[in-house]
C-alpha positions as CSV (number, residue, x, y, z in Angstrom):
1,M,60.5,234.0,138.4
2,K,58.5,232.7,135.4
3,K,56.5,235.9,135.4
4,L,59.7,238.0,135.3
5,I,61.0,236.0,132.4
6,K,57.7,236.5,130.5
7,I,58.0,240.3,131.1
8,I,61.6,240.3,129.9
9,I,60.7,238.3,126.8
10,A,57.8,240.7,126.1
11,C,60.0,243.7,126.5
12,V,62.6,242.2,124.2
13,L,59.9,241.4,121.6
14,F,58.5,244.9,121.9
15,F,62.0,246.4,121.5
16,V,62.6,244.2,118.5
17,L,59.2,245.1,117.0
18,V,59.8,248.8,117.6
19,V,63.4,248.7,116.3
20,G,62.3,246.6,113.3
21,S,59.5,249.0,112.5
22,L,61.9,252.0,112.7
23,V,64.4,250.2,110.5
24,I,61.6,249.4,107.9
25,W,60.3,253.0,108.2
26,Y,63.9,254.4,107.7
27,F,64.8,252.4,104.7
28,S,61.3,252.9,103.2
29,S,61.7,256.6,103.7
30,L,64.9,256.6,101.8
31,G,63.2,255.2,98.7
32,R,61.6,256.9,95.8
33,V,58.6,259.2,96.2
34,N,57.0,258.6,92.8
35,S,57.6,257.4,89.3
36,G,59.8,260.4,88.4
37,K,57.8,261.5,85.4
38,E,58.0,265.1,86.5
39,K,61.5,266.6,86.4
40,I,62.0,269.3,89.1
41,E,64.5,272.1,88.9
42,F,66.3,272.2,92.3
43,I,68.6,275.1,93.2
44,V,71.3,274.7,95.8
45,D,72.6,278.0,97.1
46,K,76.2,278.6,98.0
47,N,75.4,278.9,101.8
48,A,73.3,275.7,101.9
49,T,74.3,272.5,103.7
50,F,73.0,269.0,103.3
51,S,71.2,269.3,106.6
52,T,69.4,272.5,105.7
53,L,68.2,271.1,102.4
54,G,66.0,268.5,104.0
55,Q,62.9,270.6,104.4
56,K,63.2,271.9,100.8
57,L,63.6,268.5,99.4
58,E,60.6,267.2,101.2
59,E,58.4,270.1,100.2
60,S,59.5,269.6,96.6
61,K,58.3,266.0,96.9
62,L,61.8,264.7,96.1
63,I,62.2,262.8,99.4
64,K,59.6,261.2,101.7
65,S,60.9,262.3,105.1
66,E,63.2,265.1,106.2
67,L,64.0,263.2,109.4
68,A,65.0,260.0,107.6
69,Y,67.1,262.2,105.2
70,K,68.9,263.9,108.1
71,I,69.6,260.5,109.7
72,Y,71.1,259.3,106.4
73,I,73.3,262.4,106.2
74,K,74.6,261.8,109.7
75,L,75.4,258.2,109.0
76,S,76.8,258.5,105.5
77,K,78.8,261.7,105.9
78,P,78.6,262.7,102.2
79,G,81.3,264.8,100.6
80,N,81.0,268.6,100.1
81,L,77.7,270.0,98.8
82,K,78.1,271.6,95.4
83,A,76.0,274.7,94.7
84,G,74.2,274.8,91.4
85,T,71.0,274.1,89.6
86,Y,70.0,270.4,89.4
87,E,67.3,268.5,87.6
88,L,65.9,265.9,90.0
89,D,62.9,263.7,90.2
90,G,61.0,261.7,92.8
91,S,62.2,258.3,91.6
92,M,65.8,258.9,92.6
93,G,65.6,258.3,96.3
94,V,67.8,259.9,99.0
95,K,71.0,258.1,98.2
96,K,71.0,259.0,94.5
97,I,70.0,262.6,95.3
98,V,72.8,263.0,97.8
99,E,75.3,261.5,95.3
100,I,74.2,264.0,92.7
101,L,74.4,267.0,95.0
102,S,77.9,265.9,96.3
103,E,79.3,265.2,92.9
104,G,78.1,268.5,91.5
105,N,76.2,267.0,88.5
106,S,74.2,270.1,88.1
107,Y,72.6,271.1,84.8
108,N,72.7,274.4,83.0
109,P,69.2,275.8,82.5
110,N,70.5,277.6,79.4
111,I,71.2,274.4,77.7
112,V,68.6,273.5,75.1
113,S,68.2,270.5,72.8
114,V,68.0,271.8,69.2
115,T,67.3,269.7,66.1
116,F,68.4,270.7,62.7
117,R,66.8,268.1,60.4
118,E,68.2,267.0,57.1
119,G,67.5,269.1,54.1
120,L,67.1,272.5,55.8
121,N,68.5,275.5,54.1
122,M,70.3,278.3,55.7
123,R,67.2,280.5,56.1
124,A,65.5,277.7,58.1
125,I,68.6,277.2,60.2
126,A,68.7,280.9,61.0
127,E,65.0,280.7,62.1
128,I,65.8,277.8,64.5
129,I,68.8,279.6,65.9
130,E,66.8,282.7,66.5
131,S,64.0,280.7,68.2
132,N,66.2,278.8,70.6
133,T,69.1,281.2,71.4
134,E,69.9,284.8,72.1
135,N,71.0,285.3,68.5
136,T,68.9,286.9,65.8
137,Y,68.1,285.8,62.3
138,E,70.2,288.7,61.0
139,D,73.2,287.6,63.2
140,V,73.5,284.4,61.2
141,F,73.8,286.1,57.8
142,R,76.0,288.8,59.1
143,L,78.5,286.1,60.1
144,L,78.2,284.3,56.8
145,K,79.4,287.5,55.1
146,D,82.3,288.0,57.4
147,E,85.4,287.2,55.3
148,A,87.7,287.0,58.3
149,Y,85.4,284.3,59.8
150,L,85.3,282.4,56.5
151,N,89.1,282.4,56.3
152,E,89.2,281.1,59.9
153,V,86.9,278.2,58.9
154,I,88.8,277.4,55.8
155,N,92.0,277.2,57.8
156,N,90.4,275.0,60.5
157,Y,88.6,272.4,58.3
158,W,90.1,270.4,55.4
159,F,86.8,270.1,53.6
160,V,86.0,273.9,53.5
161,T,87.7,275.6,50.6
162,E,87.8,279.0,49.0
163,E,84.7,278.0,47.1
164,V,82.6,279.0,50.1
165,K,83.6,282.6,49.3
166,N,82.1,282.6,45.8
167,K,80.1,285.8,45.4
168,N,77.4,284.0,43.5
169,L,76.5,281.8,46.5
170,Y,73.4,282.8,48.4
171,Y,74.9,281.7,51.7
172,S,78.5,280.9,52.2
173,L,78.4,277.8,54.4
174,E,75.2,276.3,52.9
175,G,75.6,272.5,52.8
176,Y,78.5,272.4,55.3
177,L,76.5,272.4,58.6
178,F,75.7,268.8,59.5
179,P,72.0,268.2,60.5
180,D,71.6,266.6,63.9
181,T,70.3,267.2,67.4
182,Y,72.7,269.3,69.4
183,Q,72.9,270.5,73.0
184,I,73.3,274.2,72.7
185,D,73.7,277.0,75.3
186,K,71.3,279.8,74.6
187,T,74.0,282.3,75.2
188,W,76.4,280.9,72.6
189,S,77.4,282.9,69.6
190,I,76.7,281.8,66.1
191,K,80.3,280.8,65.8
192,G,80.0,278.4,68.7
193,I,76.9,276.8,67.2
194,F,78.4,276.6,63.7
195,K,81.5,275.0,65.2
196,L,79.4,272.1,66.6
197,M,77.9,271.5,63.2
198,L,81.1,271.9,61.2
199,D,82.8,269.4,63.6
200,R,80.1,266.9,63.0
201,M,80.4,267.4,59.2
202,E,84.1,266.8,59.5
203,Q,83.5,263.5,61.3
204,E,81.1,262.5,58.6
205,L,83.4,263.3,55.7
206,D,86.6,262.0,57.3
207,V,85.3,258.5,56.5
208,Y,85.3,259.4,52.8
209,K,88.4,261.6,52.7
210,K,90.5,259.2,50.5
211,D,87.5,258.6,48.2
212,I,87.0,262.3,47.8
213,E,90.6,262.8,46.9
214,K,90.2,260.1,44.1
215,S,86.9,261.5,42.9
216,N,86.4,263.5,39.7
217,Y,84.5,266.0,41.8
218,N,85.8,268.1,44.7
219,V,84.2,268.2,48.1
220,H,82.2,271.3,47.4
221,E,80.7,269.7,44.3
222,L,80.0,266.4,46.2
223,L,78.2,268.3,49.0
224,T,76.2,270.2,46.3
225,L,75.0,267.0,44.8
226,A,74.3,265.5,48.2
227,S,72.2,268.5,49.0
228,I,70.1,268.0,45.9
229,I,69.6,264.3,46.6
230,E,68.6,265.1,50.2
231,L,65.6,267.1,48.8
232,E,64.9,265.0,45.7
233,A,65.0,261.7,47.5
234,G,64.1,262.9,51.0
235,T,61.4,260.3,51.5
236,S,63.2,257.6,49.6
237,N,65.7,254.9,50.4
238,E,67.1,255.0,46.9
239,R,69.6,257.8,47.4
240,S,72.4,255.8,45.7
241,G,70.1,255.1,42.7
242,V,69.2,258.8,42.5
243,A,72.9,259.7,42.7
244,G,73.5,257.3,39.8
245,V,70.9,259.2,37.7
246,F,72.6,262.6,38.3
247,Y,76.0,261.2,37.6
248,N,74.8,259.8,34.3
249,R,73.4,263.2,33.4
250,L,76.6,265.0,34.4
251,R,78.7,262.5,32.5
252,D,76.7,263.0,29.3
253,G,76.4,266.8,29.5
254,W,72.7,266.9,30.4
255,T,71.1,269.5,32.6
256,L,70.2,268.0,36.0
257,G,66.6,269.1,35.5
258,S,66.0,269.3,39.3
259,D,63.0,271.2,40.5
260,V,64.5,271.6,44.0
261,T,67.3,273.7,42.6
262,T,64.7,276.0,41.0
263,Y,62.8,276.4,44.3
264,Y,66.1,277.3,46.0
265,A,67.0,279.7,43.2
266,A,63.6,281.4,43.5
267,K,63.8,281.3,47.3
268,K,60.4,279.6,47.5
269,S,59.0,276.9,49.7
270,F,57.8,273.6,48.2
271,K,54.3,274.5,49.0
272,E,54.4,277.3,46.4
273,D,54.1,276.9,42.7
274,L,56.9,277.7,40.4
275,T,56.2,280.1,37.5
276,Y,57.2,279.6,34.0
277,A,59.7,282.5,34.3
278,E,61.2,280.9,37.4
279,L,61.6,277.5,35.7
280,N,63.5,279.1,32.9
281,D,65.4,281.7,34.9
282,C,69.1,281.9,34.1
283,N,71.0,282.0,37.4
284,Y,73.7,280.0,39.1
285,Y,71.3,277.5,40.9
286,N,68.4,276.7,38.5
287,T,69.2,273.4,36.8
288,R,65.7,273.3,35.1
289,G,66.8,276.1,32.8
290,T,69.0,275.7,29.7
291,C,71.6,278.3,30.6
292,F,74.1,275.8,31.9
293,T,74.7,272.1,32.4
294,G,76.3,270.5,35.4
295,L,76.0,271.3,39.1
296,P,74.7,274.5,40.7
297,V,77.2,277.0,42.1
298,G,76.8,275.4,45.6
299,P,74.6,273.3,47.9
300,I,70.9,274.1,48.3
301,S,70.4,272.4,51.7
302,N,72.4,270.7,54.4
303,P,72.5,267.0,53.6
304,G,72.5,264.1,56.1
305,S,74.5,260.9,56.3
306,E,72.4,258.9,53.9
307,S,72.6,261.5,51.1
308,I,76.3,261.9,51.5
309,K,76.7,258.1,51.5
310,G,74.6,257.9,48.3
311,V,76.8,260.4,46.5
312,M,79.9,258.6,47.6
313,N,78.5,255.2,46.7
314,P,76.2,255.7,43.6
315,T,74.5,252.8,41.9
316,S,75.8,252.1,38.4
317,H,72.9,251.9,35.9
318,N,71.6,253.4,32.7
319,Y,68.7,255.5,34.1
320,Y,68.4,259.2,33.4
321,Y,65.0,259.8,35.1
322,F,63.5,259.0,38.5
323,V,60.4,259.9,40.5
324,A,59.3,258.9,44.0
325,D,55.7,258.2,45.0
326,K,54.1,259.5,48.2
327,N,55.2,256.3,50.1
328,G,58.9,256.9,49.2
329,K,59.2,254.2,46.5
330,T,61.4,255.4,43.7
331,Y,60.8,254.6,40.0
332,F,63.6,254.8,37.4
333,N,63.4,255.2,33.7
334,T,65.9,255.4,30.8
335,N,63.9,258.0,28.8
336,S,61.3,260.8,29.1
337,Y,58.5,258.7,27.6
338,G,58.8,256.1,30.3
339,H,59.2,258.8,33.0
340,S,56.0,260.6,31.8
341,A,54.1,257.2,31.8
342,T,55.2,256.5,35.4
343,I,54.1,259.9,36.6
344,A,50.7,259.5,34.9
345,E,50.3,256.0,36.5
346,L,51.2,257.4,40.0
347,K,48.6,260.2,39.6
348,S,45.9,257.8,38.5
349,N,46.6,255.5,41.4
350,N,46.6,258.3,44.0
351,L,50.3,257.7,44.7
352,W,51.5,261.1,43.5
353,Y,53.3,263.1,46.2
354,V,51.7,266.5,47.0
355,Y,53.2,269.1,49.3
356,E,50.8,270.2,52.0
């Protein structure tokens, strides 16, 4: 009798050991395969089922065991499998993967993340669009000349006015496209891409709408000034101070004397030198010349939040000159003599900013 009891106990222990091992194996097999650093594009066809996907998931190193996966499917009875393209990784585990496939959280391989940084002009924006979508560089400028499209934009956005149709502008919506990182479908039209950027600019300007209405300058002029500050103080935290300098010059009838407007007028990059003729050229953008005082005919870049904030909240002071060193620190002066002395000091101390 004792011998029988020992055999029974041994069988029970063996059974418990086997079952326990199977349970440990099962739950372990449902866990993650790796750290998930590598994203894998996983395609689910229309005729696929959860069960038939097991082998493909294992071969893709997204699950540890096809068998454990199939057991899980039998026990959990997930919802309907959604066909599509998914971005999965080995850290998700079976439960998470099944949830994703049943919820249909697929991703569109045509979606790309595109960054338009602050201070880009329309030519640079067109290059980025051409590089990341099915549109061409020429498509951008073709749309910008489409009067029907411009009328549509004017009707849809409170901050876009008839001034964008000024024939003296190089590019109609320069300065109105908010710089940011956007999720863009490669197949979208230029209109679709511009809508994202115009929508973001509207969000940005809505905060200042009442201030703009009370301002001595209209929204086109404020964006123009912000676009200059974006390039003049691009590495500086003193955008409000720089705005104060320009407001002082505008108030007193000075030329703005901004090199960045001359570069834009000449359609040159900052890596190129400006000629004497270009510095003194009479056109609607060059504020270094003596042909006009005040603001250029329109924006020269697409300004970001900080530059717009600086224009709307300028620092009140008596400075008429500024210069930033290569570390982004800004120096202000009341007259040209002090300004020249500051520049000389920066150069002698190897703090002068040089475009590379």
